[in-house]
C-alpha positions, 0 to 999 in steps of 0.5 A: 527465469521467465516463463517461455509461454509468455515471450509474444505477450506484454503484461502491464500492471497499473496500480497507483501504489505499486511502488509503495509497499514491500508486498507490491514490490515483491508482487512485480518480482513475481510477475517478472519471474513468470512473464518475459515482457512486463511493465508497471505503471503507477498513473492511469493516464501514462498507461493508457498513452502506452496501450495506445501507442503499441497497436501491434502488441497483444496486451494483458492488463492487470488493473487495481480495483481503484483505477479499473472503472476510470481506465477499462471503459476507455481501452476495452475496445482497442485491438491490442487489448486481449485480456483484462484482470481486476486485481482487488481486495473486494471481488464482489464489488467489481463483479456487477459493473465488470460483466458489460466488458468481454475482456475482463477475464477475471477478477481476482484477490490472490496473486497465484490465482492471478498469474495462473489465470494469465497463464491459461489465457496466454496459452489459449491465445497462442493455440488460437493464433497458431490455428489461425495461422494454419487456416491462413497458410491453406487459404486461397482467398485474396486475403492470404496476403496477410501472413497472420489472420487475427480472430475476430474479438468481440466488442461491447457497446459502452463508449465512456469519455475518459474525461467523465471518468475520474478517481473518486478519492482524494489523495494526499499530494496527489499519490493515493493510499489507504488514507484517502478522505481522512482529511474530510472528517471534522475535528471532534472530541476524542469520545466522538473520534473514537465511537466508530471503533467501538466493535474494534477495540475492546475497552475503548471507552475505558481507554478514553475515559483513562487518557482524558483524565490525564490530559487536563491541562495539556502544554504546548498549545494543544486541546484536551483532546488532542493531547489525549489523542497521542496519550491514547496511541501510547497507552499499553494494554493487557494483553499487548495484542489489545493495546489501541496502538497494536490494532491500529497499526494492524489496520494501517499494515494492510493499506486497505482503505475500507479497513482504515475507514472507522479510523479516520475520525481519530487519525484527523485529530491525532494528526492535527495534534501531532502537527502542532509539536516539534519536529525532530532531526537527529538519531533515534532508535527502535528496537525489537526482540527478534532477528528481522535483518534478513527484511532489510538488506543495504539499499533497500528503500521502503515506506512505512505505513504504521506510526513508528514509535522511537527514542532518543536514548538507547538506554531506554531500549535496554531497559523495555521488554521489547528489546533488552540486553540479549537474545535475538534483537534487531536495533534500528538507528534512524537518521530522523527528519520528520519525527514529532517529539511526543514526550510530554503527551505520551501516556508514560511521560518518564520516557522520551519518545519520537513518533513517525507519521505513517507514510514515511520513507526510508532507505537501509544504509547499512546492516551490522552484526556486531555481536551474536544475536544483536543486528543493527540496521542503519536507516535514513529518512528520505523525502516521502510521496506522502505527507498527513501534516 
């Protein structure tokens, strides 16, 4: 149920990744649950046009860190703008420059803190408006022709043309994400590409040495470094949490660009390698030995931000410790469009393997539970706004 305190105020959330992942979709739902009038925008220019077209509204704007420096100078002085909140990962980075804008009420990193701040500010704005109504009602001045006297809002003296402000990141397919900028990296040897990961991946030098030894004469037109970059991703280390793929996917799931930057050189190399290989268009399988079916209701559309390793043979899954033949399991059957056959370059070439790039988009077609403990999720790959080939 929407909160009654927000019925006279419009809450806007602007973030170029607002629909890009499950966490942001859940955030949207929480905003809808707490506030009566909520508008969601991915594009900064579209959001600005909407704000400028609503001079009679009282607007509270939530803006992502990456778009805040572009938009705030352009709209801060508009009378309909009541409060601005920068919702970001790096609070310290934005605190200094945002001091010059009086309507920036908070820079927050946690959703609950953000919602509490908005509710508090709405309450304050409502009390101020009510007191001004009383004052206006009892006034005998000629200004009494106006039914509501709005409080004076102090503005700052900063004037910035929107044409002077722009996104600093170069996005893929004009859809920004945490990997923006990796394409500017040069193609390096695997040793050079993984050098920035020395403090992130334990034993990285040993891992690289092993896969390079096994990638001396690669097939399919790949260089030794390109083939080894794929082998490095597929090689399991012990414990599993120290595996290269495990640490990389954990970083990808964060969708934090700063956290991803040390990986950019490796991604440039492995993406180039994968782009040279055959694309697969058939049914592939991915399994896990936990029940995660509740996270995939029928009809759900989502973007997967990690590398997804699959197999065209379900028998392969049954023999693996990650899926097996009994206990709680979730099997994904995927109608594949853009998977890459990496079998000849994987560390274990005895198994057929198909790898999806990060940023692939899927829709849940059906959810089945054919036997106790086994859940089957049927996915269809959709055209994604992200492409790294």
